[in-house]
Structures are given as C-alpha cells and as structure tokens.
C-alpha positions in Angstrom: -9.6 19.2 -3.6 -10.9 17.8 -0.3 -9.8 19.1 3.1 -9.7 17.5 6.6 -12.1 19.0 9.1 -9.3 20.6 11.0 -8.0 22.2 7.8 -4.5 20.7 8.3 -4.6 18.3 5.3 -5.7 18.7 1.7 -6.1 15.9 -0.8 -5.3 17.3 -4.2 -6.5 16.2 -7.7 -3.0 14.8 -8.4 -3.4 12.3 -5.6 -1.3 13.8 -2.9 -2.2 14.6 0.7 -0.6 17.9 1.6 0.1 19.3 5.0 -1.2 22.9 4.8 1.1 24.2 7.5 4.3 23.0 6.0 3.4 22.4 2.4 4.9 18.9 2.6 3.4 15.9 0.9 2.2 13.7 3.8 0.7 10.8 2.0 -0.7 9.8 -1.4 -3.8 8.3 -2.7 -3.0 4.7 -3.9 -3.3 4.6 -7.7 -4.9 3.7 -9.9 -8.4 3.9 -8.5 -11.6 3.6 -10.6 -14.3 6.2 -10.2 -12.7 8.3 -7.5 -15.0 11.2 -6.5 -13.7 12.5 -3.3 -11.6 11.9 -0.1 -13.5 11.8 3.2 -11.3 12.6 6.2 -12.0 11.0 9.6 -12.6 13.4 12.5 -9.0 13.4 13.7 -7.8 14.2 10.2 -5.2 11.4 10.2 -7.1 8.8 8.2 -9.1 9.3 5.0 -11.5 7.2 3.0 -11.7 7.4 -0.8 -15.2 7.2 -2.1 -16.9 7.3 -5.5 -19.7 9.6 -6.6 -22.2 7.4 -4.7 -20.2 7.7 -1.5 -19.2 4.0 -1.8 -15.9 3.2 -0.1 -13.1 2.5 -2.5 -9.9 2.6 -0.4 -8.3 4.0 2.6 -5.2 6.2 3.0 -3.2 6.6 6.1 0.4 7.4 6.9 0.0 11.1 7.6 -0.4 13.0 10.8 0.2 10.8 13.9 -0.6 7.6 12.1 2.5 5.6 10.9 2.7 4.4 7.3 1.6 0.8 6.9 4.7 -0.2 4.9 8.2 1.0 5.7 11.2 -0.2 3.6 14.8 -0.1 4.8 17.9 -1.3 3.0 19.7 -0.4 -0.3 17.7 -1.2 -3.5 20.5 -2.7 -5.4 20.7 -6.1 -7.2 22.0 -8.7 -4.8 20.8 -6.7 -1.7 17.9 -7.4 0.6 15.2 -5.0 1.5 13.6 -5.2 5.0 9.9 -4.5 5.0 7.9 -3.6 8.1 4.1 -3.8 8.0 2.1 -1.8 10.6 -1.7 -2.2 10.8 -2.2 -1.4 14.5 -6.0 -1.8 14.4 -5.9 -5.2 12.6 -4.2 -7.5 15.0 -4.0 -11.2 14.0 -5.4 -10.4 10.5 -4.0 -12.4 7.5 -2.0 -10.3 5.1 -0.5 -10.5 1.7 2.4 -8.3 0.6 3.2 -7.9 -3.0 5.6 -6.1 -5.3 5.3 -5.0 -9.0 7.1 -2.9 -11.5 3.9 -1.1 -12.5 0.9 0.8 -11.1 -0.8 1.7 -14.3 -3.8 -0.6 -14.3 -4.1 -2.1 -10.8 -6.0 -5.3 -10.0 -9.8 -5.1 -9.6 -10.9 -6.9 -6.4 -14.6 -6.2 -6.7 -16.9 -3.4 -7.4 -15.1 -0.1 -6.9 -12.1 -1.7 -5.2 -8.7 -1.9 -6.8 -5.4 -3.3 -5.5 -2.9 -0.6 -6.7 -0.2 -2.8 -8.2 -0.2 -4.2 -11.8 -0.3 -7.9 -12.5 3.2 -8.2 -13.9 5.7 -11.1 -13.8 7.3 -9.6 -10.7 3.9 -9.3 -9.0 3.2 -13.0 -9.7 6.6 -14.0 -8.4 6.1 -12.1 -5.1 2.6 -13.6 -4.4 3.9 -17.1 -5.0 4.7 -18.6 -1.5 7.5 -20.7 -3.0 9.6 -17.8 -4.2 12.8 -17.8 -2.2 13.4 -14.0 -2.7 10.2 -13.2 -0.8 10.3 -14.0 2.9 7.1 -13.6 4.9 5.2 -12.0 2.0 2.1 -13.9 3.3 1.2 -14.5 6.9 -0.7 -13.2 9.9 -0.1 -9.9 11.7 1.0 -10.1 15.3 -1.2 -9.1 18.2 0.2 -5.6 17.8 -0.7 -5.6 14.1 2.8 -5.7 12.8 4.9 -8.1 10.6 8.3 -8.2 9.1 9.2 -9.4 5.6 12.3 -9.3 3.3 12.7 -9.0 -0.5 16.0 -10.0 -2.1 16.6 -8.1 -5.3 17.8 -11.0 -7.3 19.8 -11.3 -10.5 17.3 -14.0 -11.5 14.1 -12.0 -11.0 12.3 -11.0 -14.2 12.4 -7.3 -15.2 14.9 -5.9 -12.7 17.4 -3.9 -14.7 19.0 -0.8 -13.2 16.5 2.0 -12.9 13.5 -0.3 -12.5 10.8 1.2 -10.3 9.5 -1.3 -7.8 6.2 -0.7 -5.9 5.2 -2.5 -2.7 1.7 -2.7 -1.2 -0.1 -5.0 1.2 -3.6 -6.1 1.7 -5.2 -7.5 4.9 -8.3 -9.7 5.2 -11.1 -9.9 7.8 -11.4 -13.6 8.5 -14.4 -13.0 10.8 -16.5 -12.1 7.8 -14.9 -14.3 5.1 -11.4 -15.5 4.5 -11.1 -13.4 1.3 -12.9 -10.3 2.6 -10.6 -7.3 2.1 -10.1 -5.4 5.3 -7.7 -2.7 4.1 -5.1 -1.9 1.4 -1.9 -0.2 2.4 -0.1 2.8 1.1 2.2 2.1 -1.9 6.0 2.4 -1.4 8.3 2.9 -4.3 12.0 2.2 -4.7 14.3 2.4 -7.7 16.8 -0.4 -8.4 20.3 1.1 -8.4 
C-alpha cells in the first residue's frame, strides 16, 4: 500500500486508489502492468506515477482529487446506440491521441520496456484503431488547445464479439511529437461499460 503525502489517498494492492476520508474508490491503476513495485504520489496528491522496483516510470494515474478523469463516457451501452466519449488531457494541448476499445484487459499491449497499454489486442481493439471503421468517430486525432477532444462509438450489430453482457474497456494514449511522433506521453485511465 502506498499513500499520498497528505494522507488523503491510498493505492491498494488490488489496484484501487481509495479516499481515506470517505472510503470511496477514487481511481484505479490501469491494468495489467508488468513489474509494478509502487505508486509515487505527486506533491498535491492528485496525480500518481506507477514505478517498478528500479523506480522506472511505468504509467500514470489521474482522475482523483481535483483532477478530472481523462476519459468520460455518456450514453446508454446498448446495441444500436452511440456512446459519447470525452477526452481531457489539460496539460497536453495539441498532442496527437489514439483512443481504443477492447473486450479484454488481461494481457495488455507492451509499448516498450516497462510500459503497457492496458487493453488487449482483440478483434474489437483492431477494429477501433482502424481509421476506416465507421463505428469509431474521432478515435484518432489531435487534442484541442485546451487538451480536450470528443469521440463517438456506435455499438453496432456488425461489430465482432458484442453479445449482451460484453464488457467493453476504453483507454487513450497521447504522444509527444516534439520528441518523436511515436513517443508515448501518457496513457489514460480505463473506463468500462457493459453492453445491455
């Protein structure tokens, strides 16, 4: 268990960030992660960095305290309906992003040493990263000057692997073009919905 310096948040071994005052789960560590050793909280307690045993950065978690979640879904997750997806990376204005969806989070996708994108490489994942997929609107693009973007996902009858009860997981990644076009800048929280 790791605690923020102000004692307000605890990162538990089960991967949740808990508000110690209310007992509510405020965020979760994106899973799966390889070689997680501990969670390092920033001074204000609202952002945390996941590190391995050598204190190498693995991932970042936000979305608790005063920091908004990076992905917010609205809409009813039913076949034939459309989900509205809002991305919010306020410190990453004009950064390229890629949003994706998968029906699994068991393996993740390695992006380099000690860095894993938390969605599985399933047929749904491959469909959502294909820019020609009509069910996925604005899944790839550039954040606005305020670091936000909007996307939509149509839960289609034709999409593979979407029977009732399917768990869908959404996550996004941003890139730092000033260093290299494919240099990962951050990986968002994971948001889950269940197809009804």
